[in-house]
ROVODO-380384 format. One line per field, with one value per residue (C-alpha): residue in one letter; y, z, x; chain; residue number from 1. Coordinates in Angstrom, 3 decimals. Last residue first. Example, Ala and Ser with C-alpha at 12.3 -4.5 7.8 and 13.67 -1.06 7.14 Angstrom:
REM ROVODO-380384
rest	S,A $
north	-1.060,-4.500 $
up	7.140,7.800 $
east	13.670,12.300 $
kette	A,A $
nr	2,1 $
END
This chain:
REM ROVODO-380384
rest	Q,A,S,L,L,R,R,N,A,G,L,K,H,L,L,H,L,L,P,G,T,M,M,T,T,A,V,T,M,I,V,F,L,T,F,L,E,E,G,I,V,G,L,D,L,G,I,K,L,V,V,L,E,M,L,G,R,A,N,M,L,V,G,V,A,V,A,V,S,P,P,Y,G,A,L,R,A,G,L,A,G,G,L,L,K,G,S,V,A,V,L,L,V,L,A,L,M,S,M,G,V,S,S,F,A,A,T,S,T,N,L,G,A,L,A,F,F,C,P,M,L,V,I,V,A,I,H,E,V,R,E,V,L,M,N,L,L,R,Q,D,R,P,L,C,A,G,F,L,F,A,G,F,V,A,H,V,Q,L,W,D,T,L,S,G,Y,I,L,A,G,C,L,L,L,V,L,L,R,P,D,G,D,H,G,I,R,E,I,W,A,K,L,L,P,R,V,C,W,F,S,A,V,C,L,L,L,L,G,G,L,R,L,A,L,D,Q,W,Q,G,D,V,K,L,S,M,A,A,I,A,L,L,I,W,A,G,V,D,S,L,A,A,S,M,L,A,L,S,G,A,E,S,E,L,M,Q,R,E,K,L,I,R,A,L,V,P,F,A,T,V,S,F,V,T,G,I,F,L,A,F,S,L,R,P,V,G,P,L,A,F,A,G,F,L,L,P,A,V,A,G,G,L,A,F,P,I,V,I,S,C,G,G,T,L,L,V,K,G,Q,L,R,T,G,S,S,E,P,F,R,F,E,A,G,V,V,F,M,F,L,L,I,G,I,D,S,L,T,K,L,Q,I,A,A,D,G,K,F,L,A,H,H,L,E,P,F,F,Y,G,L,V,I,P,G,L,L,F,G,A,M,M,E,G,I,V,E,P,Q,G,M,R,K,L,L,A,G,V,A,K,A,A,L,L,I,F,V,I,Q,V,F,L,M $
north	36.742,34.215,31.372,32.631,32.789,29.334,27.916,29.615,28.156,24.680,25.053,26.148,23.256,20.805,22.267,22.038,18.419,17.741,19.374,17.252,13.904,14.312,13.295,9.942,9.044,10.038,8.207,4.944,5.199,5.666,2.608,0.696,1.419,0.369,-2.904,-3.633,-3.373,-5.100,-8.268,-9.263,-12.379,-13.357,-13.596,-10.852,-8.596,-9.165,-8.461,-5.291,-4.170,-4.740,-2.762,0.053,0.152,0.454,3.306,5.697,4.818,7.972,7.424,6.930,10.644,11.689,9.324,10.646,14.214,13.237,11.708,14.731,17.131,14.753,14.533,11.406,8.756,5.521,4.971,8.350,7.366,4.066,5.761,8.361,5.820,3.372,5.985,7.909,4.690,2.990,6.155,6.937,3.452,2.606,5.802,5.574,1.958,2.746,5.675,3.447,0.784,3.305,4.259,0.640,-0.234,2.655,1.679,3.323,0.138,-0.903,1.726,-0.676,-0.341,-2.861,-0.465,1.992,-0.641,-1.241,2.489,2.632,-0.324,1.275,4.458,2.200,1.081,4.283,6.814,4.616,1.389,3.090,5.474,2.701,0.373,2.087,5.233,4.002,0.653,2.320,4.717,1.774,-0.014,3.104,3.533,0.034,-1.753,-5.302,-6.827,-8.848,-6.257,-6.320,-10.093,-9.830,-7.135,-9.238,-12.279,-10.351,-9.035,-12.610,-13.373,-15.755,-19.123,-20.736,-21.054,-17.302,-16.841,-18.820,-17.165,-13.702,-14.804,-15.926,-12.648,-10.513,-12.632,-12.343,-8.556,-8.554,-10.829,-8.861,-5.586,-6.954,-8.574,-5.219,-3.861,-0.212,0.659,-0.715,-3.253,-6.798,-8.157,-6.031,-7.121,-10.794,-10.513,-8.654,-11.061,-14.041,-12.370,-11.604,-15.015,-17.035,-15.581,-12.931,-14.822,-18.268,-17.042,-15.431,-18.511,-20.785,-18.583,-18.769,-22.546,-22.877,-20.705,-22.836,-26.055,-24.744,-23.753,-27.232,-28.761,-26.739,-28.747,-27.258,-25.988,-24.199,-22.167,-18.723,-19.309,-18.679,-15.241,-14.186,-15.362,-13.452,-10.360,-10.511,-10.733,-7.860,-5.749,-6.384,-5.299,-2.220,-1.320,-1.560,0.886,3.071,3.107,4.304,7.061,8.043,8.347,10.423,12.719,13.245,14.232,16.318,15.349,14.208,17.059,19.357,19.457,18.019,15.456,14.376,13.932,11.971,9.655,9.088,8.206,5.606,4.103,3.834,2.699,-0.520,-1.874,-1.284,-3.514,-6.190,-6.429,-6.835,-9.576,-11.535,-11.247,-12.490,-15.389,-16.411,-16.096,-18.430,-17.120,-19.609,-17.124,-13.509,-11.480,-7.984,-7.272,-10.132,-10.109,-6.340,-6.719,-9.719,-7.767,-4.879,-6.363,-7.744,-4.272,-2.835,-5.471,-4.829,-1.050,-1.555,-4.126,-2.377,1.199,-0.222,-2.257,0.671,2.862,0.186,-1.026,2.552,3.384,0.261,1.203,4.651,3.076,0.555,3.243,6.339,5.086,5.077,4.819,1.287,0.181,-0.283,1.077,-2.387,-3.582,-0.539,-1.301,-4.848,-3.526,-1.244,-4.016,-6.308,-3.468,-2.605,-6.181,-6.877,-3.615,-4.297,-7.703,-6.213,-3.627,-6.412,-8.040,-4.704,-4.120,-7.661,-6.898,-3.321,-0.667,2.331,1.880,1.017,4.087,6.312,4.945,5.236,8.898,10.163,6.851,4.964,7.979,8.465,5.258,2.896,3.582,6.340,8.598,5.939,5.645,9.423,9.371,7.115,9.471,12.396,10.550,9.884,13.634,14.084,16.753,20.494,21.633,22.230,18.577,17.532,19.289,17.865,14.339,14.891,15.914,13.323,10.438,11.552,11.933,8.536,6.771,8.295,7.410,3.851,3.433,4.802,2.268,-0.587,0.302 $
up	-1.711,1.111,-1.304,-3.694,-0.958,0.357,-3.170,-3.708,-0.438,-1.466,-4.861,-3.165,-0.714,-3.529,-5.548,-2.561,-2.026,-5.712,-5.499,-2.464,-3.831,-7.308,-6.120,-4.821,-8.069,-10.180,-8.097,-8.070,-11.745,-12.751,-10.678,-12.312,-15.794,-14.846,-13.279,-16.498,-18.460,-15.845,-15.709,-13.643,-11.649,-11.351,-7.565,-7.272,-9.609,-7.706,-4.426,-5.923,-6.959,-3.456,-1.895,-4.413,-3.535,0.156,-0.591,-2.112,-2.920,-2.470,-4.232,-0.880,-0.199,-3.401,-2.711,0.850,-0.463,-2.910,-0.081,2.200,-0.461,-1.441,2.105,4.228,4.723,4.626,1.056,0.204,1.865,-0.014,-3.315,-2.785,-1.810,-4.589,-7.306,-6.537,-5.954,-9.170,-11.295,-10.411,-10.908,-13.958,-15.785,-14.814,-15.975,-19.257,-19.979,-19.190,-21.516,-24.364,-23.571,-23.454,-26.785,-28.484,-26.738,-23.453,-21.383,-23.328,-21.357,-18.433,-14.671,-12.460,-11.647,-10.279,-7.873,-6.766,-6.168,-4.134,-2.015,-1.496,-0.438,2.104,3.736,5.007,6.244,6.424,7.785,10.073,11.481,11.738,13.838,16.890,17.373,15.792,17.572,20.934,20.435,19.581,22.785,24.832,23.047,23.958,21.615,22.240,19.223,16.897,14.106,14.067,13.655,10.843,9.020,9.204,7.955,5.007,4.230,3.751,0.913,0.391,-0.485,2.905,3.342,2.732,5.371,7.854,6.926,7.390,10.754,11.776,10.608,12.448,15.586,15.441,15.256,18.201,20.349,19.637,20.473,23.758,24.738,24.287,27.400,26.561,29.563,28.153,30.889,31.412,32.964,30.961,27.767,28.752,29.621,26.399,24.295,25.779,25.260,21.586,20.751,21.868,20.695,18.242,16.644,16.929,15.020,12.286,11.951,11.751,9.016,7.069,7.455,6.355,3.330,2.519,2.957,0.789,-1.916,-1.836,-2.020,-5.174,-7.034,-10.513,-10.692,-7.326,-7.618,-8.362,-6.177,-3.078,-4.255,-5.301,-1.980,-0.014,-2.129,-1.506,2.255,2.095,0.101,2.588,5.530,3.602,2.789,6.442,7.394,4.437,5.662,9.090,7.508,5.015,7.730,9.980,7.116,5.647,8.992,10.042,13.030,10.985,8.495,9.649,6.118,7.244,9.441,6.664,4.215,6.785,7.579,3.847,3.436,6.238,5.054,1.384,-0.386,-2.386,-4.421,-7.912,-7.176,-5.689,-8.890,-10.876,-8.504,-8.685,-12.486,-12.770,-10.402,-12.361,-15.742,-14.669,-15.368,-17.524,-19.927,-18.693,-19.368,-20.840,-23.697,-23.488,-19.702,-19.621,-21.772,-19.734,-16.475,-17.511,-15.889,-12.886,-12.172,-12.404,-9.945,-7.552,-7.767,-6.914,-4.142,-2.198,-1.916,-1.532,1.493,3.071,2.811,4.074,6.855,7.886,8.010,10.090,12.491,12.826,13.935,16.175,18.386,18.715,16.869,17.927,14.898,13.616,14.426,12.517,14.212,14.956,11.479,9.920,12.059,10.677,7.173,7.466,8.789,5.875,3.354,4.589,4.783,1.218,-0.029,1.684,-0.005,-3.331,-3.102,-2.580,-5.818,-7.676,-6.501,-7.501,-11.201,-12.332,-10.564,-10.097,-13.025,-15.420,-14.443,-14.745,-18.218,-19.325,-18.370,-20.255,-20.762,-17.674,-15.460,-16.842,-18.049,-16.857,-13.177,-10.941,-11.802,-10.611,-7.284,-6.947,-7.665,-4.652,-2.521,-3.774,-2.884,0.600,1.154,1.016,-1.570,-0.982,-3.614,-0.919,0.058,-3.540,-3.580,-0.199,-1.394,-4.629,-2.660,0.100,-2.330,-4.565,-1.578,-0.198,-3.547,-4.198,-0.660,-1.113,-4.428,-2.991,-0.170,-2.598,-4.668 $
east	-26.113,-25.566,-26.392,-23.725,-21.069,-21.990,-21.715,-18.343,-17.008,-18.136,-16.466,-13.233,-13.305,-13.975,-11.082,-8.726,-9.757,-9.122,-5.677,-4.719,-5.949,-4.421,-0.964,-2.207,-3.986,-0.966,1.655,-0.279,-1.287,2.354,3.277,0.410,1.708,5.239,4.052,2.152,5.402,7.568,5.523,2.493,1.602,5.274,5.261,7.886,5.895,2.674,4.459,5.938,2.447,1.048,3.903,3.390,-0.295,0.517,2.937,0.440,-3.158,-5.229,-8.587,-10.330,-9.864,-11.644,-14.559,-14.849,-14.945,-17.710,-19.766,-19.267,-20.566,-23.386,-24.807,-24.120,-26.802,-24.786,-25.981,-24.431,-21.139,-21.028,-21.816,-19.083,-16.423,-17.231,-17.758,-14.585,-12.623,-13.737,-13.694,-10.082,-8.670,-10.789,-9.852,-6.176,-5.949,-7.728,-5.402,-2.431,-3.859,-3.935,-0.353,0.777,-0.823,0.980,4.194,5.106,5.301,8.400,10.333,10.296,10.009,11.797,14.643,12.086,10.780,14.364,14.778,11.556,12.698,16.096,14.279,12.483,15.746,17.326,14.746,11.644,13.160,15.672,13.051,10.469,12.621,14.087,11.996,8.780,9.040,9.661,6.766,4.504,5.460,4.762,1.423,0.264,-2.127,-0.925,0.841,-1.414,-1.226,2.574,2.579,0.035,2.026,5.216,3.289,1.846,5.334,6.598,4.219,1.287,2.810,1.970,5.744,6.012,3.329,5.411,8.721,7.249,5.844,9.316,10.867,8.294,8.691,12.474,12.132,9.718,11.864,15.062,13.289,12.005,15.298,17.035,15.275,14.628,12.499,9.244,8.514,9.835,6.620,4.177,5.899,5.610,1.911,1.104,3.145,1.318,-2.062,-1.192,0.236,-2.797,-6.104,-4.922,-2.045,-3.629,-6.689,-4.573,-2.332,-5.372,-6.852,-3.585,-3.438,-7.054,-6.382,-3.358,-5.341,-8.202,-5.723,-4.206,-7.696,-8.228,-5.616,-6.107,-2.552,-2.993,0.171,-1.287,-4.350,-2.239,-1.156,-4.665,-6.136,-3.487,-4.046,-7.794,-7.204,-4.716,-7.177,-9.979,-7.827,-6.715,-10.318,-11.341,-8.602,-9.555,-13.171,-12.020,-9.936,-12.638,-15.307,-13.030,-12.013,-15.481,-17.020,-14.046,-11.898,-8.902,-9.327,-6.517,-5.058,-1.713,-3.477,-5.826,-2.950,-0.911,-3.824,-4.331,-0.665,-0.841,-4.205,-3.242,-6.420,-6.241,-9.182,-7.728,-4.758,-7.020,-9.075,-5.873,-4.692,-7.926,-7.976,-4.379,-4.985,-8.104,-6.390,-3.597,-0.062,1.860,3.386,3.234,0.103,0.584,-1.824,-4.317,-4.273,-4.818,-7.926,-9.148,-8.552,-10.830,-13.963,-12.060,-10.732,-14.234,-15.488,-12.591,-13.144,-16.854,-16.356,-13.603,-14.890,-18.409,-17.325,-15.508,-18.598,-21.006,-18.737,-17.968,-21.674,-22.334,-19.540,-21.106,-24.395,-22.617,-21.209,-19.056,-15.988,-12.366,-10.105,-9.560,-6.067,-2.846,0.253,1.670,0.707,2.370,5.452,5.652,4.953,7.975,10.195,9.277,9.608,13.083,14.345,13.236,14.760,18.075,18.215,17.154,19.947,22.441,21.268,21.411,24.979,25.944,25.669,25.038,23.019,25.283,27.659,24.853,22.839,25.898,26.627,22.996,22.591,19.525,17.711,18.886,18.246,14.717,13.006,15.746,15.073,16.438,13.484,11.015,12.829,12.758,9.009,8.462,10.545,8.482,5.284,6.723,7.045,3.265,2.325,1.938,4.432,7.054,6.600,7.187,10.550,11.556,10.740,12.677,15.786,15.315,14.918,17.805,20.128,19.131,19.561,22.999,24.153,22.858,24.698,27.925,27.601,26.936,29.999 $
kette	A,A,A,A,A,A,A,A,A,A,A,A,A,A,A,A,A,A,A,A,A,A,A,A,A,A,A,A,A,A,A,A,A,A,A,A,A,A,A,A,A,A,A,A,A,A,A,A,A,A,A,A,A,A,A,A,A,A,A,A,A,A,A,A,A,A,A,A,A,A,A,A,A,A,A,A,A,A,A,A,A,A,A,A,A,A,A,A,A,A,A,A,A,A,A,A,A,A,A,A,A,A,A,A,A,A,A,A,A,A,A,A,A,A,A,A,A,A,A,A,A,A,A,A,A,A,A,A,A,A,A,A,A,A,A,A,A,A,A,A,A,A,A,A,A,A,A,A,A,A,A,A,A,A,A,A,A,A,A,A,A,A,A,A,A,A,A,A,A,A,A,A,A,A,A,A,A,A,A,A,A,A,A,A,A,A,A,A,A,A,A,A,A,A,A,A,A,A,A,A,A,A,A,A,A,A,A,A,A,A,A,A,A,A,A,A,A,A,A,A,A,A,A,A,A,A,A,A,A,A,A,A,A,A,A,A,A,A,A,A,A,A,A,A,A,A,A,A,A,A,A,A,A,A,A,A,A,A,A,A,A,A,A,A,A,A,A,A,A,A,A,A,A,A,A,A,A,A,A,A,A,A,A,A,A,A,A,A,A,A,A,A,A,A,A,A,A,A,A,A,A,A,A,A,A,A,A,A,A,A,A,A,A,A,A,A,A,A,A,A,A,A,A,A,A,A,A,A,A,A,A,A,A,A,A,A,A,A,A,A,A,A,A,A,A,A,A,A,A,A,A,A,A,A,A,A,A,A,A,A,A,A,A,A,A,A,A,A,A,A,A,A,A,A,A,A,A,A,A,A,A,A,A,A,A,A,A,A,A,A,A,A,A,A,A,A,A,A,A,A,A,A,A,A,A,A,A,A,A $
nr	409,408,407,406,405,404,403,402,401,400,399,398,397,396,395,394,393,392,391,390,389,388,387,386,385,384,383,382,381,380,379,378,377,376,375,374,373,372,371,370,369,368,367,366,365,364,363,362,361,360,359,358,357,356,355,354,353,352,351,350,349,348,347,346,345,344,343,342,341,340,339,338,337,336,335,334,333,332,331,330,329,328,327,326,325,324,323,322,321,320,319,318,317,316,315,314,313,312,311,310,309,308,307,306,305,304,303,302,301,300,299,298,297,296,295,294,293,292,291,290,289,288,287,286,285,284,283,282,281,280,279,278,277,276,275,274,273,272,271,270,269,268,267,266,265,264,263,262,261,260,259,258,257,256,255,254,253,252,251,250,249,248,247,246,245,244,243,242,241,240,239,238,237,236,235,234,233,232,231,230,229,228,227,226,225,224,223,222,221,220,219,218,217,216,215,214,213,212,211,210,209,208,207,206,205,204,203,202,201,200,199,198,197,196,195,194,193,192,191,190,189,188,187,186,185,184,183,182,181,180,179,178,177,176,175,174,173,172,171,170,169,168,167,166,165,164,163,162,161,160,159,158,157,156,155,154,153,152,151,150,149,148,147,146,145,144,143,142,141,140,139,138,137,136,135,134,133,132,131,130,129,128,127,126,125,124,123,122,121,120,119,118,117,116,115,114,113,112,111,110,109,108,107,106,105,104,103,102,101,100,99,98,97,96,95,94,93,92,91,90,89,88,87,86,85,84,83,82,81,80,79,78,77,76,75,74,73,72,71,70,69,68,67,66,65,64,63,62,61,60,59,58,57,56,55,54,53,52,51,50,49,48,47,46,45,44,43,42,41,40,39,38,37,36,35,34,33,32,31,30,29,28,27,26,25,24,23,22,21,20,19,18,17,16,15,14,13,12,11,10,9,8,7,6,5,4,3,2,1 $
END
């Protein structure tokens, strides 16, 4: 039954992905929507017998295993691909720091402000208020670096002023979001013992320092010695490293995907190595395993989220999410000295959340910080904010063209 389930998931993901791509949206958004459609809200509501047959019992458990492997491998490759774009000096780096900082701080503050309302409506028993508030603030702070890069590439904006600033700021934003997520995850099990939190943070910091100061040079020397000619030892070593790092961060009570991302990030920046990982790991993770992750996320959605309280909270979540990123990105760009047109475009681009947001939400769900109802609302927010990026950019371009036309007359 598992194989039939996987075939059904893959076909649904590719069909919806192709449809969204024809509509001018990134294909990954369609795959995310396919997972939502396979959940209880759509497939389970209109075709309950088919939904039950596909996702009952052990099939759902096996799907979770594939999903966990897929997201771990994907985050490992994201870490390997992750790098700040080349900058032209300290002046631009300061502008990126200011823009990226505002696009984290303002959404995080707004998220913390609405966290008490969401806590009162959706909090699970036993969840500390501090951990919940930290997680909610983190959710609103995320910008999807991989999806944003794809949007900019498709619209030929990678070399534009707004595009380059947004991409570098998104990279900084992702780093900040992962740090905040790690703190939120570790604070969940503190139980008033703040020395335990300090020890976990210290352990995580030690792991990061050891990774970049010790592990990275050793890996670089070993890779240079064996070469990039398809030696299976290299792939085995890298996969084992991602799994070991995942186990270490899981032991530190962060999450396994954080360790996989960290191990990928500490790999030497060699294009041949990255090409090998994309060819042998990313294709399997993205094409086969990630749709399983999207489907599992869809299975964790709940129709209970669409109560009268849920709908009002959804409107609040969307308002805070959009306003936080638009205001944060635009304000940061303006403070960095960019004109209003560029600043607004940066704010629009920083509002794209995509897959990274879904990963953060699934971690929160797995850790028990949020329940299925709030998870559902945030999934809808994730898809909506990412889908609006393209149309808003088109609108800004059109308004700019109209202004130039009027000024010429």
